[in-house]
N, C-alpha and C positions, 0 to 999 in steps of 0.2 A: 509508391505513397502512402495507398486507401488498405493495402496487405499492411502496414507498419499502423495504419491506424485500430486498424481490427483487432489485431495483435495485442498493439495496448488495451483496445477495450476489456478482450477475453483477460486476461491479465490483470489489470485493475477490478475486474469486477468478480473474480475469483478470490485475490486479494485482498477486498474491501469486507465482502463477503463473510470470509474466516478472522479476520482481523477481530469484527464484528461480533462473531461470536468469541471470541477467546476475549476481547475488554470488557465488551457491554454485553454480554450473552444473548445479544438477538442483534439483526443485520438495521443496516438503516434503508432499507431497499433499495430499489432497482438502482435509481441517479445517484443516490446518497453511498451506498457500496464505489460504484465506479467511481465516485469524488476523492473519496477516501484511498483506496486502493490505483490511482493515478498520482497521489500522491505520495504515496508510497510506496512505490514502484521511482518515485523520484529522490524522496528523502533515504530509501533503503541503498538505491545506487549511491547516494553521495557518500552515505556512511563506507559502505562496501569499500568502495575507491580511497577511501582515505583511510583504510589498512589495507591497501596493495590487495582487493581481490576485483574483480570481475561484479559490474551491475546489474544493470537488466539485456539479457543478450536475446532475447524474444521469447517465442511461444514455449518454452521447457518447464523443467521442475524447478532449476537453477532461478530462471527471474521470479516464477513464483513467490517462491520460499524467500529473494531478497527484499520482492513487493509485497509481503506476508512480515517483514520483521522492521520494512519502513514506514508501512499503514500502524504498526503498532506502536511503534515508538511516536509518530503523529499523532496519534489518539491519547497518546499517554498523556505526553507537553500539553496537549489542546485538554487534555482533564486539568493538572494540573495549574495550568494559568486563569482555565473557568471556577476552578474552587480560592483561587486568591478573586479574582473581581465580584464574586458570589460573598 
């Protein structure tokens, strides 16, 4: 159980940092990157499962790619929502 949490944290940090670099041009700090990456892992896993592909499967390149794509989708939707509210 602890190992799984550590793996999710590592994948989340990497995915959140990369997504922050790609979408906003900067990171969101350690905690922000972790949260964005973890949400991205969930979103990416759901999206990939919808298309019949495996989601996050552990500490590997595939899981990081899925999480990055999910984090980018999450940030894109969050930016759209925040622009409409402003």
